N, C-alpha and C positions, 0 to 999 in steps of 0.2 A: 645259389647263384648260377647264372648261365644255363639253367635247365631248359628254359624256353628256347634260348638261342641254339643250344645243342640240338634240340628236336628239329628246329627249322632248318638248320644246316644239314642234318641227316636227310631230311626230306628233299633238300636241294640236290644232294649227291645222288639220290635215287633216280633223278632225271636221266642219269647216265647209265643206269643199270641195263644190261643187255646190249649196250652199244658196243660195236666192234672197234670203233675208232673215234677220236675226237674230231668234231667238225664245227664250223662256225654256227650251224643251226643248233646243235645240242648244247654247245657251250653257252650260247646266248641265253637259252632258257634257264640253264643252271645258274649262270651269273646273275640273272635277274632275280631269282629266288634268294640267292645269297645276299644281294643288296637289300631286298625287302626284310630279310631276317635281321640284318645289322641295324637298319633304321628302326625296326620294331624293338630292338634291344637298346634304343635310345642313343644310337651312334649318329652324329651329325651327318646329314645327307651328303654333303660335299666329300667328307672323309670316306663315307661308305662307297660313293661312286669312284673316288680315286683308288680305293682298295680293290674294288671289283674290276676296274679297268686294268690294273696291274695283273690280277689273277687271269683275266681273259687273254692278255698279251702273252703271258707265260705259257698258258695252256695251249694256245694256238701255235706257239713256237716249239712245242715239245712233240717228240715222236713217241708213241706208246710202245713200250717193249712187249714182247710176247707174254711175259710173266706178270705184267701189270695191266690191269683193266683201266679204262678211262676214268672210272669212278675213283679208283685208288690213286691214280695220278692227280686228280683234282683235289682229293683230301690232302695229299702231300703239299701241293702248291698253296692251298688255303692255309695249311698249318705254318708253312714257311713265312707267308705274308702276315699272319697273325703275330708270329714271333717278332718280326720286324716292326710291326705296328706298336707293339708293347715294349719295345726297347732293345731287342736282340739278345742281350745278356744281362745277368744279374749285376747289381752295382753295390759294392761294399762301402761301409762307413769309413771315413777318414779319421781314424782314432790313434794316430801316431803321436800327436802332440801331448805333452803332459803339463797341465791337465787339458784334455780335449773338451771344448765347450760345444754343446749341442743345444740349439735353440728350437723350441717346439712352437709352431704357430698354426692358426686355423680358426674357424668360426666356433662359436659356442655350440655345444652339442655334437661336435664332430668326433669326440672321443679323445681329445688331447691329453687330458689328465690320466685317463686309464692307460693310454698308449705310453705315457711317460713312465708309469709304473712297470708296464710290460717291457719297455726298452731297458730300464734299470735291471730288471730280472734277467733279461737276455744277455746283457753285457757282463753281469756278475757271474752267471752260471755257465755261459758258453764261451765267453772271451776272457774269463778270469780277471775282470776289472773291478775297481773299487769305486762305484759311482756315487755321486751326491745328487739328490733330487732338490730342486729349488722351486719354492712356491712363489711365483711372481705374478699370479693372477690376483690382483688387488680389488677386483670388483665382485666377482661371483661369490655369493654367500656359501660358506662351507667348503670353498675350493681348497683352502689350506688343510682343513680337517680331512678331506677326501684323499689328498696326496699323502698325508701322514698315515692314514689307514693303509694305503697301498704300499708305502715304504715299509711299514711294520710287517706287512705280509711277506715281503720279499727280503727283509733284513737289510734295508738300505736307509741311511740317514736322510732326513728331510730338513733342509735349511729354510727357515721362515722368519719374517719380521712382521707379526700380525698388526702392529700399530703403524707401520710405515706404509704410506700410500704412494711411494715413489718406486716404480718397478725398476728403473735404471740403478738406483742405489742398492736395492735388494740384490740384483744380479751381480753388481760389482763386489758387494760385501760377501756374497756367496762364493765367488771365485777366490777371494782372499782366504776364506774359511777352508775351502777345499785344499789350497796349497799348504795351509798350516796343518791340516788333518791327514794329508797324504792321499786325498782322493784324486784319481787320475782321469775321471770322467765327471763333467758337470752337466746335468740335464735341466734346462730351464723351462718350466711350464708357464707360458705367458697367457694373458687374458684373451678372451674372444668375445665377439658380439653375435647377435642373431643375424646380422647382415654386415657387409663390409662398410665401414665408416671411416672418416678421416682421423678421428681421435684414436681409434684402435691402431690404424696403420702408422700414425705418427709415433705412438708409444712403442710399438714393436720395432719400428725402424730405429728409434733412439736406443733401445736395448741392444740391437745389433751393432750400432756404431760404438757403443760403450764397451762391449765385451769381445767383439771381433770373433764370432764363433767359427769353428772349423766346419760345422755342419748346421744347416738350417733345414729342418724337416717340416713340410707342410702336410698337416693331417686333414684328410677329407673323408666325409661320410659317403661311401660309395652308393648308398641308396638314394642320393639326391641327383644322380644321373648327370645330365648336361649342365645343371646348375653347379655341380662340383667342378666341372671343367672351366666354367666361366669364372668361378671364385678363384681357382688356381691361377688363371691368367692375371687377375687383379693383384693377388698376393705376389706373384712372381715379378710383376712390373716394379713393385716397391722393394721387395726383399731379395730378389734374385736367389731364391732358395736352391738348395743343392739336391733335394730329393723329396719324394712324395710318399705318404703313408696312406693306404686305403684301409679304412675301418668298416666294420659291420658287413664283411663279405659273406657272412652266414645268413644275412637277412634276405628278404624277398626283393632282390634287386635285379634289374635287367642286364647290368654289366657294362653299359655304355661308357661310364667313367673309367673303368679299368682298361677298356680297350683303346680309348682315344686321348686320355689325359697326357700321356708322354708325347704322343704325336703333336698335340696342340702346344704344349709349353716347352717341349724339347728338354725335359728333365726326367730322370729315371724314377720309376717306382722302386723304393728300396725295401719296404716292408708291407705285408698285408696282415690284418688283424681280424680275428673272428671270436666272438663271445666275450664274456667278462673275465674268464679265468686268466690269470696273469702269465700262464705259460703258452697261451694261444697266440703267439706271434711268429710269423714265418718270413724269412727272406723271400723276396719276390723273384721268381725265375720265369721269364717270359715263355720259354719253351715248354716248361711243365704246365703252365696255365693254358697254353694253346692246346696241349695234348688233352687236358681235362675238358676243355670246351668241345673238342671234337670226339669225345667219348673214348679216348685212348687210355684213360686212367692216368695215374701219377705214381708209378711203382717206386721211382727213385726217392720221392719224399716219404713214402710209406716205410721204406727200408731205413732211411735216415732217422726217422722218428723211433723206429724199433731199436736201432743201434744206440740211440741216446739213453734208452731205458734199460737195455740189457747189456751188462758188461761181460767180459771174457770169463771172469771168475765165476759169476752166476751161471753162465752157460755150461762151464765144466762141471759144476756141482749138479746141475740139473741132468746133464748127460749121464753122469755116474749113477744117479738114482734111477734113471730110466733103464739103464743097462742092468741094474740089479733088481729091476721090477719093484722099486720102493717108492714110486711116485705116490704122494699122499695128498690129503686135503690142504695141508699147510703149503705145499708146493703149488697146488692149484690156486689157492687164494692169492699167493704171491704173484702168479702169472696174471690173474685178473687185475690186480693192482697196477702192474706194469702196463697192461693194455689200456686201462683207464687214463693213465698219464699221457698216453700218446695222442689223445684228443677225442672228439666226438665219434661215436661208433659209426654213425651214418657217413660222416666225412671220411673215415678210414676205409669203409667199404667202397665209397665212391672213387678211391684212388686205385682200386683193383681193376685192371682192364676188363671191360665187358660187364662189370657188376654195377657200375654207377647208374646206368639206365634202369636196371632191374629193381633198384632200391629207392629210386627217386620219389615214388608215391607212397612208400611204406613209412609208417610212423614208428621210427626206431628210437626209443627213449634211452638216454644215457644212464637211466636208473635201472636198465634191464638186468644188471647183475646184482641188484640189492637183495632180491629174494634168495639167490644162491649164497651170497655172503652171509645173510641172516641164518641160513641153515648151517653153514660151516661154523659160524660163531656160536651156535647152540650146541655144538659138539664139545666133548671134553678134550683136553690136550691128547689123551691117550687115543681117543677115537679119531682125531685128526691125523695122528701119526700112524695109525693102523686101521684103515677103513674096514678090514675084515672083522673087527670087533663089533660092528654095528648090526645088531640083530633086530628082530621085530619090535621088542619093547623099547630099545634105544631109539628106534626110528620114531615111535610115538612121542617120546620125550623131546626129540629134536624138532618134530613138527610143532608141538605145543610151544616150545621156546622161541621158534622163529615166526609164530603166527601163521603157520601154513597147514594145509591138509596133509594127511599121511600119504595120499596119492602123489603129492608134490615131491615129498622126500623120496618115495619109491622111484619115481621117474628120474629124479636127479641122481640117485644111487646107481640106477641102471645105466644112465648115460656116462657116468664117471667110470663105471666098470668097463663099458665098451671102449672108452678112451684108453684105459689101462691095457686092455687086450690089444688094441691097435699098436700101442707103444711096445708091447711085448713082442709082437710080430716084427716090428721094425728092428728089434735087436737081432733077429735072425738073418737080417739082410746086411751083408758086409758094408760097414760105414753108415748104416741107416740112422742111428741115433746122432751121429756127427752132423747130420743134415739139419739138426735143430740149433746148432751153434750159430749165434749172430756174429757175422764177420764185419 
């Protein structure tokens, strides 16, 4: 997402390259290109014009410092305006009430049910809550079964009444059940339609009146662009929702919805969702998103994801083994597993400043580690614990067991040994191995 917009904005900033100062002439050209880039990203023309007018006014009112070029100053101004456009700061869920009722609304196909499962997982694993999922979609075939599968995957109970066709009753009974079972979060997955209609709006409005939710989250498919913004307006008029969830951000989308939906309905984006995996849900941070759009990366999110996977005890054990030059294939496999839990490899690389642009056209599969894991799994416990045991005949056996060529095993062993040597050299640097600890 945003790749095309990022390229267009970069091109716009180049208009100022070599300029010694900001002037009305060079600013006008740059601002025109920025406006075109936003419109091409499916941003409403009026919003794009208001945005660039503010950028122009700020740019002309600034004095360029000696250490800052006009182009750098323009990047900063555009970043600040993007942050403001997308809501300024992150918005947390109101989950103080016991139980907290969260109503999920949106069109069919927007990803409501999948998001409900992701939210339950997020609140259980990161907020130490005991959520209850409620199947209140009484129309879509297999909606109840889908929610039960998701609930089973994250270890969260799903409340359903398959024979009941009254969504209000289901929601009310679910809250009674939650109170009796000690659930402190109730997530109600409501029905959707292919388009906004009166029946759907009336039903979800009636559920809202009956259960008085603390949070109403509107789930929108970000790939639908300005249609998503228009749908949000219609839902907000009836529900007055508290927050927005953008799904499918990993798809081929121009990004207009993410940029303008908060500006249009004056409600914050609370979460962004990518992919089908139930741990791919992130709190929405406007500043981080603006940085990624402008090619600055998102090192804060990258570090946070790493910290979630690596704890202090693991880091200490790993540091000790590295210091004693005992890093083995079991350790290596464990590190691969932790990295995979952090998310898509291409997405992670895109968070590193300066790397996103370099990898945008590369086909980086999340299965890239499978061959390495197959080779490690083909080793005996003794071989994994002591790589020096692996001679020529063992390498042939490992290659055959992993379905690989002997050259693949040789190359992997060479790379692993180079990594061990690098770690050994780090031990000679005071405090070198400590740099690996996740803080």
